[in-house]
N, C-alpha and C positions, 0 to 999 in steps of 0.2 A: 796697245792702244785701248783706252777705256771707252765704254759705252757713254754716249752723251745724254741718253734718256735715263732718268733716275726717278724712283718713287721716294718721296720724302714723307716720313711717318712721324706724327706728333699728336699730342692730345688736343691742341688747339692752334689755330692759325696765328693767333696773337704772338705766340712764342717764336714762331719761325718765319713770319711774313717778311721780315728784313733779310733773312737768309735766302729765301726763295728769290727775291729780287736781285740780290747780289749774285747768286748762282746763275740766274738767267742772263745777267749782264756778261758773265764769263762764258756763255755759250752752252750751258747745260739746259736740257729740256726737262723741266720739273713737273711731275704730277704729284699732287698733295693728297694724302690719305689721313683723315682725322679719326683716330680710334682711341679708346681708353686703354692705356698701357698698364701692364702689371707693375705695381709699385714695389720698389726695393724696400727692404726692411733694414738690414744691416749694410755694411759697406761692400755690397756685391753688385753694384750698379752695372759695371761693364759686363759681367757674366750674364746677368738677367737680360740685358739688352741684346746680347749675342743670341741667346735662346729665342727671344721674340723675333729678332730680325730674320733668323733662319726660317721660322715658321711662316712669316709674311713672304719671304722670298719664294718658298715652296708654293705658296698660293698664287702669287702674281708673276713669277718667273721673269723678273727684271731686277736690275741693280737697285738696291734700297739704301736709304739713309734713315736711321731712326734717331730721333732727338728726344732727350728727356732732361728736365730741370727739376731738382728737388732740394729740399732743406735738410741738411745733415747736421745732427747734434753730436759734437765731439765727445762730450762726457758719457753719452750712452752708446756711442758707436752705432747710431741708427738714423734712418731717415724719418722725419716727422710727417711725411705726406699723407699716410693713411690716417693718422690721428687728426690731422688738419681737415681731411675730407669728411671723416665720420663724427668727430667730436666738435670741431670748430676751433677757431683761433682762441676764443676766451677760455675754453676748457684746457687747451694745450698750455696757455700761459699760466693758468691756475696750477696745473700739474708741476710746472718747473719753477714756480715762484720762489721756493726756498733753496734753490740750487745755486751755489756760488759760481761754479764754472759754467757760464752761459755762452761759451764760445760755440760757434756754429758756422756753417758756410752754405752757400748755394753751390751745388755741384751740377754742372751742365755737361752733358755727354752727347756726342754725336758718333754713331757707329755706322760704318759702311760695310755692305756685303753684296757681292755680285755672283755668288755661287762658288767662287774660287778664292777671291781676295777678300780678306776680312781685316778691317782696320778700325781703330777707335781713337777718339780725341776727347780730352777732358779739360775743362777749365773750372777753376774754383774761385769764388768770391768769399773771402773770409769776413767774419763779423761776429756780432753777439746778438742774443735774443733780447728784444725789448721787454720791459716790465709790463707794459700794457699797450693796447691799441691806441695809437695817437689820435687825439681829438681832431687834428687838422689833416688827417689822411686824405689823399686825393681819391675821388670817386673812381671806381674801376680798378683800384689797386688789387693785386692778387693777394692771397693769404700770406704768401711768403714775403711780399713787399711790405705788408702790414707789420710784421714782427722782426724783420732782419735789419739791424743797424750795421752797415758796412764798416769794416775796420777804420779807425781814425775818424769816425763820424758819430755825432750824438743824436742824429735823426735816423729814422727808418727810411727805407727806399721810398715808401709811400709819401714821405714828407719832402723828399728832395726835388728840386726843380730839374728840368730836362738837361741843363748844362752840367749840373752836379752828377747826375746819373751817367751822362755820356763820359765824363772824366773818369768815373769809377770803372765803367765798362771798358773804356779804352786802355785803362791800366791793368785790366784783368789779364793775368798771364797764365796760360796762353788762351786766346779766344778760340773757341771750337770751330767756328766757321772759317776763320783765317787759317787755322791748322789744316782743316780739311781741304780748302781750296789750294793751299800751297802743295800739299801732297798730291791732290788730284791732277792739278795742272802739270806737275813734274812727271807723274806717271803717264799722263796722256801724251807727253812728248817723247817718251821712250818707246 
């Protein structure tokens, strides 16, 4: 039987608010901790999150879920999050402007650790990097939303309406929160 009280860790509530509500509807008691996470550089996302979640677990002594979403560039085998944070979107787009292979993806990871059980869930939204920041980008769009065009779309996430975004996210295989809830509810019954 798993503990119903869980600490959810992320860099901002905006990324996980919908998950918190869904988890609560399923009977989990969620406490939220907003911290700046260590950013992955190469494709070591799961490993880095396991290291961080173990440190947080040692401090809080309660089951933890850590959530991270980053922009991964296939051509370079690296995450652009650090560059986006420190150089900005314009500089990143300038750096990659002459690169033909602009394939990238949003990698979203959720890692669970309770001191004994360690489990990870990953979802990927494939796409390509935009050539520039769209003029009609919606206010409040994240840096990733400004420059990622989901596969089979000619607009960035920041230009899509809510219906289009929902269709893309529902088609995301597999959704991290659904993976987690499926596993958690199954484990809780055993």
